[in-house]
C-alpha positions in Angstrom: -6.3 -51.6 64.1 -3.8 -53.2 62.2 -5.6 -53.5 58.9 -6.4 -49.4 59.1 -2.7 -48.9 59.3 -1.9 -51.3 56.1 -4.7 -49.7 54.0 -3.0 -46.3 55.1 0.4 -46.8 54.6 -0.7 -48.8 50.9 -2.2 -45.6 50.0 0.5 -43.1 51.4 2.8 -45.7 48.8 0.8 -45.3 46.3 0.8 -41.6 46.1 4.5 -41.5 46.7 4.8 -43.5 43.8 2.7 -42.1 41.7 4.6 -38.8 42.8 7.8 -40.4 41.7 7.0 -41.5 38.6 5.4 -38.4 37.3 8.2 -36.3 38.4 10.3 -39.3 36.9 8.9 -38.8 33.9 8.0 -34.9 33.6 9.0 -34.9 29.7 7.7 -37.9 28.6 4.9 -37.8 26.8 1.7 -39.7 25.1 3.3 -41.4 22.1 4.7 -40.0 19.1 5.2 -36.7 18.3 4.1 -35.2 22.4 8.0 -34.8 23.4 9.2 -31.5 25.0 10.2 -30.4 21.2 6.6 -31.1 20.0 4.2 -28.3 18.6 1.4 -30.3 20.1 0.6 -29.8 23.9 3.4 -31.8 25.9 3.2 -33.5 29.4 3.0 -31.1 32.4 4.0 -28.1 30.4 0.6 -26.5 30.4 0.5 -22.5 31.0 -2.1 -22.8 33.8 -5.7 -23.9 34.7 -7.7 -24.7 31.3 -11.3 -25.3 30.3 -12.1 -28.2 28.9 -15.7 -29.1 27.5 -16.2 -32.4 28.1 -17.1 -34.7 24.9 -15.4 -30.9 23.2 -17.6 -30.0 20.1 -20.1 -33.0 21.2 -20.9 -32.0 24.2 -22.7 -34.2 26.7 -25.1 -36.6 24.8 -26.4 -40.1 24.8 -24.5 -42.7 22.9 -20.6 -40.6 23.0 -18.0 -42.9 24.6 -16.7 -40.4 27.2 -14.5 -43.1 28.5 -12.7 -42.5 25.0 -12.3 -38.9 25.1 -11.0 -38.6 28.5 -8.3 -40.8 27.7 -7.7 -39.0 24.4 -7.6 -35.8 26.0 -5.7 -36.2 29.0 -3.6 -35.7 31.1 -5.8 -33.4 33.2 -4.3 -31.3 35.9 -5.3 -29.5 39.3 -7.3 -26.7 38.8 -8.4 -27.7 35.1 -12.5 -26.8 35.3 -14.7 -29.3 33.5 -17.5 -27.9 31.5 -20.5 -30.1 31.1 -22.9 -28.8 28.1 -26.1 -30.1 27.2 -29.5 -29.3 26.0 -32.1 -28.3 28.6 -34.8 -30.9 29.0 -37.3 -30.5 26.1 -40.3 -32.3 23.9 -37.4 -33.5 21.6 -34.5 -34.1 24.0 -33.9 -36.0 26.9 -32.6 -34.7 30.3 -29.1 -35.4 31.1 -27.6 -34.7 34.4 -23.6 -34.8 36.4 -23.4 -37.5 39.1 -20.4 -37.9 40.6 -19.2 -41.4 42.2 -17.6 -41.7 45.2 -15.8 -45.5 44.3 -14.9 -47.1 41.3 -17.3 -50.0 42.2 -20.1 -47.6 42.1 -19.0 -46.1 38.6 -18.1 -49.4 36.8 -21.8 -50.8 38.2 -23.5 -47.7 37.3 -25.2 -47.8 41.0 -26.2 -44.3 41.9 -27.2 -44.9 45.2 -24.4 -43.2 46.8 -23.4 -41.2 44.2 -23.9 -37.5 44.5 -25.5 -34.9 41.9 -23.7 -32.3 40.9 -25.6 -31.1 38.1 -29.3 -31.2 37.6 -31.0 -31.3 34.1 -31.3 -27.9 33.6 -27.5 -26.9 34.9 -26.1 -27.9 31.5 -27.6 -25.5 29.3 -26.0 -22.3 28.2 -22.3 -22.0 29.4 -22.4 -24.8 30.7 -21.9 -26.4 34.5 -18.4 -26.3 35.5 -16.6 -28.8 37.8 -13.1 -27.5 39.5 -10.3 -30.9 39.5 -9.4 -29.4 43.4 -8.0 -32.7 44.4 -5.7 -35.3 44.0 -8.1 -38.5 43.8 -9.9 -39.9 40.8 -13.4 -38.4 39.6 -15.9 -40.3 38.6 -18.6 -38.8 36.5 -21.0 -39.8 34.6 -24.6 -39.0 33.3 -27.4 -40.6 36.3 -30.6 -40.2 34.1 -33.3 -43.0 33.8 -31.8 -44.8 36.8 -28.3 -44.8 35.5 -29.1 -46.1 31.8 -27.4 -43.3 30.2 -24.1 -44.3 32.6 -24.7 -48.3 31.3 -25.9 -47.9 27.6 -25.1 -44.9 26.6 -21.5 -44.6 27.6 -22.2 -41.6 29.4 -19.3 -41.8 32.0 -15.3 -41.4 32.6 -12.7 -41.0 35.0 -10.2 -38.4 35.6 -7.1 -38.8 37.7 -6.1 -34.9 37.3 -1.9 -34.4 37.5 0.2 -32.0 39.0 0.9 -28.9 36.9 4.9 -28.3 36.3 6.3 -24.5 36.3 9.8 -24.0 34.2 
């Protein structure tokens, strides 16, 4: 019982700390030119939920570094929609999918045993597969094709932790 209580207490303290930091730094930006009076997209001042194409114009494909993409396109917010676009399998393309990992260890090792497939090889065609960030938690995404090869070698993985959106 003591260990469970300690884990829960740590989670509560971490959550309170993250909320406190986000409130204290609501006008802070990500580097030069991202302040409140900037022409760029400032932290926590979006108009509402956004649709974000994963990888931008690159879409979801083997060999693109999605961790870098996620870092460069952060922050992401509650109720933002991530759109995974990829070609359906054919004689000229490899299939892709989207998996959600339950924890950092599974994600780091591209271990699909406990991961959940949220989009199969055909769901990325057309307008793409949409995933809404509805909870305050880390989301660990990756391509699970070829038993995790696309995740391990093809850099087809990234993490997102959505933030609260502030309205003034």
